[in-house]
C-alpha positions in Angstrom: 75.9 110.0 123.2 79.4 110.1 121.2 79.3 109.8 117.6 82.3 108.1 116.1 83.5 108.3 112.3 86.3 106.6 111.0 88.7 107.6 108.6 91.4 105.2 106.8 94.8 105.8 105.6 96.7 103.3 104.0 100.5 103.3 105.1 103.0 102.5 102.4 106.7 102.1 102.8 108.9 103.3 100.1 111.3 102.9 98.4 109.7 100.2 96.2 106.6 99.7 98.3 108.7 97.1 101.0 106.9 94.9 103.1 107.7 96.9 105.9 106.4 95.3 108.9 109.4 92.9 109.3 113.2 94.1 109.8 115.6 92.3 107.8 113.2 91.1 105.0 113.8 91.6 101.4 111.6 93.4 99.1 109.9 91.0 96.5 109.9 93.1 93.2 108.0 90.4 91.0 105.1 91.4 92.9 101.5 93.0 91.4 101.0 94.9 94.4 104.9 96.3 93.9 104.0 97.3 90.7 104.7 94.3 88.2 102.6 94.0 85.9 101.7 91.1 83.5 101.8 92.2 79.6 102.2 89.0 77.8 101.4 85.1 77.5 103.1 83.0 75.3 104.4 79.6 74.0 101.4 77.4 74.1 99.4 79.2 76.3 96.7 79.5 74.1 96.3 76.2 73.5 96.4 75.2 77.2 93.8 77.9 77.8 96.1 80.0 80.2 95.0 83.5 80.6 96.0 86.6 82.1 94.3 85.6 85.5 97.2 83.0 85.8 100.0 85.5 84.8 98.7 87.4 87.4 98.4 84.5 90.3 102.1 84.0 89.7 102.9 87.4 91.2 100.1 88.3 93.7 102.2 87.2 96.6 99.9 84.0 97.5 102.3 81.3 97.8 99.9 78.6 97.4 100.0 76.3 94.3 97.2 76.7 91.7 96.3 74.9 88.2 97.9 76.9 85.6 97.0 74.9 82.6 93.0 74.3 81.5 93.7 71.6 79.2 96.2 68.5 80.1 99.9 69.5 78.6 102.2 67.4 76.8 106.0 67.2 78.4 107.4 69.8 75.9 104.5 72.3 75.8 105.7 75.6 77.2 104.0 78.4 79.0 105.4 81.9 79.1 104.3 84.7 81.3 106.3 88.3 80.4 106.1 91.0 83.2 106.9 94.7 82.8 108.6 96.2 85.8 107.7 100.0 87.2 111.4 100.8 87.2 114.9 99.5 86.2 115.1 96.3 88.2 118.3 94.0 88.8 117.1 90.5 90.2 120.2 89.0 92.2 117.8 86.0 93.4 114.5 84.5 93.0 112.2 82.0 95.1 109.8 79.6 94.3 107.8 78.4 97.3 105.5 75.5 98.1 106.7 73.0 95.6 104.3 70.2 96.1 102.3 67.3 94.3 98.6 67.0 94.2 97.3 63.2 94.9 96.3 62.7 91.2 97.8 60.8 88.3 96.7 63.5 86.1 98.1 66.6 87.5 101.3 67.4 89.0 103.8 70.7 89.4 106.0 72.4 86.7 109.6 70.9 86.2 111.4 73.3 84.3 112.1 76.8 84.3 113.5 79.7 82.5 113.9 83.3 83.3 115.1 85.9 80.8 115.1 90.0 81.2 114.9 92.7 78.8 115.9 96.4 78.9 114.8 97.0 75.6 110.7 96.0 75.0 108.3 93.2 76.1 108.9 91.5 73.0 112.9 91.7 72.2 116.3 92.1 73.6 115.8 89.2 76.5 118.9 87.5 77.8 118.7 84.5 80.1 119.5 85.1 83.9 118.8 81.2 84.9 117.3 78.0 84.5 116.6 74.7 86.2 114.3 72.3 87.6 112.1 72.0 90.6 112.0 69.4 92.9 109.2 68.6 95.3 109.5 70.2 98.8 109.5 68.0 101.9 107.5 70.6 104.0 104.6 72.7 102.7 106.0 76.3 103.6 109.6 75.5 102.0 110.9 77.9 99.5 113.6 77.1 96.8 115.9 79.8 96.2 118.0 80.3 93.0 121.1 83.2 92.8 121.8 85.0 89.6 125.3 84.3 88.6 125.5 87.3 86.3 122.5 90.1 87.4 121.6 92.7 84.7 119.2 95.6 84.6 115.8 95.0 83.3 112.5 96.5 82.7 110.8 93.3 81.6 111.2 89.6 82.7 109.8 86.7 80.9 109.1 83.4 83.2 108.8 80.0 81.2 107.8 76.3 82.4 107.3 73.1 80.9 107.4 69.7 81.9 106.3 68.0 84.8 107.4 67.0 88.2 105.8 63.7 88.3 104.1 63.3 84.9 102.2 59.9 85.0 100.2 60.1 81.8 101.2 61.6 78.4 99.7 64.7 79.0 99.1 66.5 82.6 97.7 69.2 83.9 100.1 71.6 85.7 100.8 73.6 88.5 103.0 76.6 90.0 102.7 78.6 92.9 104.9 82.2 92.8 107.7 83.4 91.5 109.3 85.9 93.9 112.3 88.4 92.7 114.7 90.0 94.9 117.5 92.7 93.9 117.6 96.2 93.9 115.2 98.7 92.0 115.3 102.3 90.9 112.9 104.7 92.5 109.4 104.3 90.8 108.0 107.6 89.5 104.9 108.1 90.0 102.1 107.3 87.7 99.6 110.2 86.3 97.4 107.8 84.4 94.1 107.4 86.8 92.2 110.0 85.0 89.7 108.8 82.6 86.6 105.9 82.3 87.3 102.4 81.7 84.5 99.8 80.7 85.2 95.9 80.4 83.4 92.4 81.2 81.7 93.4 84.5 83.6 96.3 85.1 82.6 100.0 84.6 85.1 102.8 86.2 85.6 106.6 86.1 88.9 108.1 87.8 89.9 111.7 88.5 93.5 112.0 89.5 95.0 115.3 91.3 98.5 114.5 92.2 98.6 111.7 94.6 95.0 111.4 95.2 92.6 109.6 93.0 88.6 110.3 93.2 86.0 108.0 91.1 82.9 105.7 90.5 82.3 102.4 89.5 79.6 100.1 88.9 76.3 101.7 89.0 76.4 103.5 92.6 79.8 102.7 94.1 82.1 105.7 95.3 85.4 105.0 95.8 88.9 107.1 96.6 92.8 106.4 96.8 96.1 107.4 96.5 98.9 106.6 93.9 102.0 105.0 94.8 104.3 104.8 92.0 102.4 103.1 89.4 99.8 101.6 91.6 96.4 103.1 92.6 95.3 101.6 96.2 91.6 102.5 96.9 88.3 101.6 99.0 85.0 102.0 97.6 81.6 102.0 99.1 78.2 101.3 97.1 75.7 104.2 97.9 72.8 102.2 97.8 73.9 99.0 99.8 76.9 100.1 101.8 78.9 97.1 100.2 82.5 98.1 100.5 85.2 97.2 97.8 88.8 97.2 98.1 90.9 97.8 95.1 94.9 97.9 93.8 95.0 98.9 90.4 97.7 99.9 87.4 97.3 101.2 84.1 99.2 99.8 81.0 101.4 101.4 78.5 98.1 100.8 76.4 96.0 102.4 78.4 94.4 99.1 79.8 93.4 99.3 83.4 94.8 96.1 85.0 94.4 95.3 88.9 92.2 93.1 91.3 89.1 93.5 93.5 87.6 92.2 96.8 84.5 92.9 97.4 82.6 92.4 100.9 85.3 90.8 102.1 85.5 88.2 99.2 88.8 87.0 97.6 90.6 89.2 95.3 89.5 89.0 91.8 91.2 90.0 88.3 89.7 93.5 87.1 90.5 94.4 83.5 89.2 96.9 81.5 89.6 99.1 78.1 89.6 102.9 78.0 86.1 103.7 77.2 85.6 105.8 73.9 85.2 109.2 74.0 81.6 110.4 74.7 80.7 107.1 76.8 78.6 108.0 79.5 78.4 106.1 82.8 75.6 105.4 85.4 77.6 106.2 88.3 78.5 109.8 89.8 81.3 111.4 87.8 84.4 111.8 90.4 85.0 115.0 91.9 87.5 117.2 93.6 89.2 115.4 96.6 87.9 116.7 99.6 88.8 115.1 103.1 87.2 115.2 106.4 85.9 113.0 109.3 83.9 110.2 107.5 86.5 109.9 104.2 89.0 107.3 103.7 92.3 108.6 102.0 95.4 106.5 101.3 99.1 107.4 100.7 101.1 108.3 103.7 104.3 106.7 102.9 107.2 106.0 105.2 110.6 105.1 105.1 111.5 101.3 105.3 111.1 100.2 108.7 110.9 103.6 110.0 107.9 105.8 111.4 109.7 108.7 108.7 107.3 110.1 107.0 108.2 110.4 103.3 107.7 113.7 100.9 105.4 112.3 98.5 102.9 111.3 101.3 102.5 115.8 101.2 99.0 115.5 98.9 97.6 113.1 101.4 98.6 114.8 104.8 97.5 118.2 103.4 94.3 116.8 102.3 93.9 115.4 105.9 94.8 118.6 107.7 92.6 120.8 105.8 89.6 118.3 106.2 90.4 117.9 110.2 90.5 121.7 110.6 87.1 121.9 109.7 86.4 119.4 112.9 85.5 122.1 115.0 85.8 120.8 118.5 86.0 117.0 117.9 88.6 114.9 119.7 90.8 112.9 117.2 92.4 109.7 117.7 94.9 108.5 114.9 95.2 104.8 115.0 97.8 102.6 113.4 97.3 99.3 111.6 99.9 97.0 110.0 99.5 93.8 108.0 100.3 90.5 109.8 104.1 89.8 108.8 106.7 90.2 111.8 105.6 89.7 115.4 102.6 91.1 117.2 104.7 93.0 119.4 106.8 94.2 117.0 104.2 94.9 114.5 102.4 96.8 117.6 105.3 98.9 118.1 105.5 99.9 114.4 102.0 101.2 114.3 102.4 102.8 117.6 105.0 105.1 116.7 103.8 105.6 112.6 100.6 107.1 114.6 102.7 109.6 116.4 104.2 110.6 113.1 101.4 111.6 111.8 100.0 113.3 115.0 103.5 114.8 115.0 103.0 116.3 111.5 99.9 117.7 112.0 100.9 119.5 115.4 103.7 121.1 113.1 101.2 122.4 110.7 99.3 124.3 113.1 96.6 121.8 114.5 96.0 121.7 118.3 98.0 118.9 120.0 95.5 118.7 122.7 92.5 117.4 120.3 94.9 114.8 119.0 95.8 111.2 120.3 98.0 108.6 118.6 97.2 104.8 119.3 98.6 101.8 117.3 96.5 98.5 116.6 99.3 96.3 115.1 98.0 94.1 113.2 95.0 92.7 115.2 92.0 94.5 112.8 92.5 93.8 109.3 90.5 94.9 106.8 91.6 92.1 103.9 93.0 88.7 104.0 96.5 88.8 105.0 96.9 85.7 102.2 98.4 87.6 99.7 100.2 90.8 99.1 97.0 92.8 97.8 95.3 92.2 101.1 98.5 93.0 103.0 98.8 96.0 101.3 95.5 97.3 102.1 96.0 96.3 106.1 98.7 98.4 106.5 96.8 101.8 106.9 95.8 104.6 109.9 92.3 104.9 110.9 91.1 108.4 112.3 88.5 108.2 114.9 86.6 111.5 115.5 84.6 112.3 118.5 82.0 114.7 119.1 82.5 115.4 122.9 
């Protein structure tokens, strides 16, 4: 009887982590999965009980409206969110989707918005890009777009919101959906911050980074592996005692804080925040180890040019590890299987996954691997490992799986 072992590789598109399954699609640079990091709350955020999780929801790639204020707000009370961008970015257009009204006299969508940017710091040097008023959409999936009259390059962006579209009471709970940002972004340098230990409320995680590859442990018995693209770590973990799978998208802020989202056992992604653990902190989970890859492992970090099967140079670490690991799989038959997220048509995604699988096979053959033992195949968007409803899930669905069969 044949034994199959699954090996998953995330296929990430560069530059700037573009959503690569759709032709002629603009990249949303104001997206957590593309490296936009919430760094500050302002205005009346504390009084209205607005938290970091709300700042993340504004840029999580999910266009569904959500409740921002946990306490009702007056018409003049303001909430602001400040985001750090992974590289110098020039925004030329913004989008706000799904502007709608909840059928409740005590709840409404924000009306007024103001967007400003800074190249100086998260607390100074901001200049206004645009401001405006929002109107309710006629259809659920509509998007309001706003062109920037005088674009300027920036490293920080601040969104300020106040007032409501239909405030039927002196104070109302206020909703928002998502702020999308389009334009141009310089190449994002690779972060080298993913070595260390972090502790937070319900979070214990230790990581070791070698080039683009990262291994680590979490909770009590979880073991993870992944790869860094720009300032984002995409990783998959498995509990060694229960086999439960967790998916991670993580960033390390300038202050050393580990920020990100995590999905466990297929549940929705939740905010993960942790501070650097003091020196000498002991963890109950297994310490990170050197990356050794082969059949049965999961690796991330093969990157492609936008809308293309061309493998980019920063994929070298992942491909080196894959080649070295599979070289030990003597006599096994190996299927390289491509997967995409759900943007674009089924036919387009199927074709792209096949072309990228063939590129991985070609790279392995060029390194000296026996071509007769490698078979490329594509699955398109048909087998997601995460919810395609937000960019965190879509990013983890773009992958290649390698099946190793013992004849």
